Every structure is written in C-alpha cells, then in structure tokens.
N, C-alpha and C positions, 0 to 999 in steps of 0.2 A: 370322442366326438358324440357317440350314442348317449353317453352319460349326460353331456351338456344339453343335448336336445331333450332328453327325458326331464331334466330339471327345469328347462324352459317351459315345456308343456305343462308340467305340474304347477309351475308358477302362474301361468295363464289360467289354469283350471281353478286354483285357489282364489285368484283375483276375481274371476267370474262369479264363483260361489259367494265370495265376500260381498260383491256388489249386489247379487241377488238377495242374499240374506239380510242386507242392510237397506233394502228398498221396502219401506213399510207400506207402500201403496200397491205393489204389483200383484200380490195374491188376490186382494179384494177386487182390483181392477179387472183381472182375468176372470173372476167369478161374477163380474158385472154387478158387484155390490157398490154402486157408485156413491150412494149416500154415506157409506162407511169410509170410502176413499176421501170424500170431502171432509168428513169429520176428522180424520187423521191429518189431513193437510192443514186444516184450520189450526190444530194444535201446534203443528210445526211452524206455521206462519206467525203465531204469537211470539215465537222465539226469534224468528228471522222473516220479516215481511217480504224480503226479496228472494227467498229461497226458490230457485228456478224450478226444481223438480216438484216441489209442493204446488206451485202455481201451474205447472205443466199438467199434473195429474188432476188437479182440481178443475182446470179449464176443460179438459176432455170429459170429465165426469159431468160437469154442468151441461156441456154440449150434448152428450148422450141422453141427458134428462130433459133436453129441449129448453133449458134455462139459458138461453143464448146471451141475454144481456149480462148475466154474471160470468158466462164463459169468456166473453169478449174481454172483460176486465183482467181476468187471470192470464189469458193468452197474451195480451199486450204487455203485462209485467214479465212473463216468461220470455217474450221477444227482447225486451230491454235488458234481460239478464243474459242474452246471447243465444237463446234457443230460436233460431230463425230458419230451421230446416223446412223442407217441403210440406211435411204433414202439419206442422204448426201453421204455416201459411194457408194450407188448404182448409183446415178446420176453422181457422179464424175467418176466412172468407165465407165459409158456410154459415157461421154464426151471424156475421154481419148481414148476409143475404136473408137468412131466416128472420132477422130483426128489422128487415126492410131498410137497412143502411146500404143502399145499392152502390153508391160511389166508393165507399170504403171497401166493400166487397170486391169491386173491380180493381181497386188499388192493390189489394192483397193478391188477387189472381194475376195481375200484371207482373207483380214481383215473383210469383210462382212461375209464371211463363218464362221469365228471364233465367230461371234455374235449369231450363231445358229438360223438363220432366214430361212424360207422356201420361198425364192424368185425365185423358178425355172421358174414360168411363166414370171416374169419380165425379165429373161434372154433370153426369146424368142424375145426380141426387135431387130429390124433390125440393130440397132447400134452395136450389138454384133456379127454380121455375120462374121466379120473379125476374130473372136476368135473361131469359131465353130469347127475347126479341131485341136485346141490347146489342148493337153492332160490335161493341168492344168485347163483349162476352163471346159472341160468335167467332170473332177473330182469334181469341185466346183458345177457344175449344178446337178450332180448326188446326191451330199450331200444335196443340198437344196431341190431336189425333194423328197428325203426320209423324210426330216423334214416336208415338206408340206403335205405328205401323209403317216403318220406313220402307219396306219392300213394295208396298202398294204404289209408292210414288217415285220409284227408281225404274227407269225405262229398261235397264238391264234385266230386272226380274220380270218384266212384262213381255219379254220377247217371245215366250212360248205360250202366251195366253190363247192364241188361236186354236190350240189343241183342247182347251178346257170345254167340257160338255158331256152330254150323254149321246152315245153314237151307236149306230148299226154299221158294221164293217163288211164290205163286199169284195170278192175277188171274181173277176170276169162276170159280174152281174149277179152272183150267188152270195147270199148272206153266209158268212163264215163265223161271225162273232159279234158280241156286244162289248162295248168298252165304256167305262165310266172314268172320266178325267176330271179331277177336282183340285182346286187350290187348297193349300194347307199351310198350317203354321204361320198365320198372319200373311198369307199370300207369298211366302218366301219359298215355297216348294209346290210341286205338282205331283199328286198321287194318281197312279193308273191301276185300274182293276180290269184286267183283260179276261173276258169270259167267252172262249170259243165254243162252238156248238157240238163238236165231236171229240173233245180232249180236255185234259186238265188246263186250268187257266194259269195266269201269272200276274205279278204285281211289280210296279216300279215306283221309285221316287226320283223325280228330276228336280234339280235345283241349280241356281247360279252360284258359283264359287267366286266370291268377290276377291279372294286372294289371287287366284290365277286368272280371273276375269274371263271365265268361260262356263258354259252349262255342262252339268254332269248328270248321269243317270245310273242308278243301281237297279238292275232287273233281276227278279227272283222267280224261278219256275223250275219245276221238276227236281227240286233238291239242289239246284246250282244257282250261283250268283254271277252276273256279268256286269262289268263296270265300263260304262261308256263315257266318252268325253267329246265335247265340241272341238273340232279342229280349229287351228288358228286362222285359217283362211279357206273359204269355199265360196263358190258362186251358184251351186245347184241347191235349190230348195230354200225354204225359210229357216230351217233348222237341220243341222247334221250332227250325228253322234256316232262315234267310232269306238269299238272295243277291240283291243289288241291282245288276243289270246295266243298261246304257244302254237305257232305254225299257221294260224288262221286269224285274219282280221274280219270284223263285221261292221258294216256301215248301214245306218238308218238315215233316210232322207225324208223330211216332212215338208210338204208343199201345200200351202193354204190357198184355195180358190175363194176369194172374197165374194165374187158374184154368185157362185153356186152354194157357198157356205159349206164346202167340203174340204177334207184333208186327205191328200194322197200320201201314204207311207210305203216306202220301198225298203227292202232289206237285201243287201248284197254281201257276198263273202269274197275274200281274196286270200290266196295261198302264196302270194309273192309280195307281201308287205305293201299292198295298195297300188301296185303297178297295173294290175288288171282286176276287174270285178265281175262276178257272176250273180245275176239276179235270182233270188230265192223266194221273194215275197213282194207282191204288188197289190196293196189293199186301198180301198176307198172308204173313208169315213163319212157317213151321212148323218147329219144331226137329227135326233129323234123329234125334238120339238123346237120350232122357231129358229131364227137366226141369231148369231152372236151379236150382242149389242155393242 
C-alpha cells in the first residue's frame, strides 16, 4: 500500500514539474517581464492562434502594462477556448472598465458574481472608479462583500456583539480591571484581553460553532486553559457559558443593559453538576468612550 502511495505521489510530482518546465511564460511572468511574455506568446500564436495559454498570459501581460484594448482581445479568445474562471472574468472586466467600455465591464462582473466569489476588495481597484456610481456595480460589490464576510451578516455570529468594546470593570463600585473586547477574523470571533489592576491578566477567544450551533470560549490565564460552551437552553442573561471541569463546573452570565450601555458579568461555581451555584465574581463593565452603535 505504501509503495502504491509513493508511486502515486511521485507521478503527481513529475507531472507537476513537467507542467512547470513546459510553461514557457511562467518564469518571465513571475519576474514581471511582461514584454518578454508577450513576445513568447506571439511566437506560439503564429503556430496556433487559438492557443488558450498563450492568449491567457498575453492578456494578463497587456493588462499589467495598461494596454487594455489589446488585453481585451486576448482575454476574449482565452474565454472562447474555455478559460472562463473568476480571474479571467475579473481582469477582463477591469480592462473593459479601464477602456471605458462600462456595459461590457458590468456584463463580465455580473458573470463573475454568478460564480459566487467574494472579490469585493478586488473591486476597489482604481480601474473600476468609472463604475463606482453605477447601481449595478454597487449591487455586485455588495453581493461579493457579503460572500467575503459571511459572519458579518449571520445573526448567530452577532449575538455576542454587545460585549465588544473598551471597558473599565468595577466590583462594588471599585475599578478592578480594564478589558479590551474586539471582533476578529472577519467578525467570526471575539478576542478578550483582560487586564486586572493587581494580578496577571488573561485572554480568551469566543466564537460561534456553526456545527453545534452554540457559542464557545477558550480562556487562557496563569498557564491553564478553560473551555466554555453555551448551554442548549437558558433564560438568565444575554449570553451564558459553562465550563465542566473535573469535580467543578463554572458558569459565566453576561447581561447587557442597553439603556446604561453596560455589561454585567457574573461567575459562579458548582460542585454538584449545576444543581446549585455559588457566586464568585460580579463585575460591571462600563464603556470607556461612547455608546455601542
């Protein structure tokens, strides 16, 4: 079995190297010697005017050199040869836009949008400035932004947003810590940086687990890691997280007061698997600057 796998991997390796070594454009393209790429492609096109790779590399080279009218011609030939992937569509749209052929640019972008790709950042390119006020372009860009940032638009990932901010934390009216809570990873997670006044701090990452449909948190402090999970059903607080360690359970409850723009966080422990709880922390988060929008 191992021998078969080794032979298969070697076969893939040799095929890859063969493809690399037989691509006369790639090295010059990587070195951004676009004029040389075009020269090589022209020689190949004299032998076969429909050579898809020759047209592909020539089109990209002309586009990089801002010779968009020529790039369009080669991109269209490459498309007819079957190269209709997202980057061909994107760069053809860019060349059409730079060449002020706005309707054709929109046509390519609509085709690109149908491929369900999140290219919103690529649409920030200056070549698309001529399309900025076009309602069709705005719609396409918005669609792609949502695809590139799925967590931003899923209410499950937004459930814990009330906790995001820069906070002073008080217990019985006395400040005990500062805490920085930020969105991370495309708003798919929440990072906590807990900075108490009289001891070492800690950090956590909280995230929505779409497989189990619940929030989870990993808390790291003093050389240990605690794993919290949102219970399946609860009525107390806007968020609950429970860690089940050997012999002791820990429960955190977060309650957001929208009027005061504060968050109350309590920590409780249980030695009887959640039948009874003992309060160990009751803190009030007060936002440093302004209210949550």
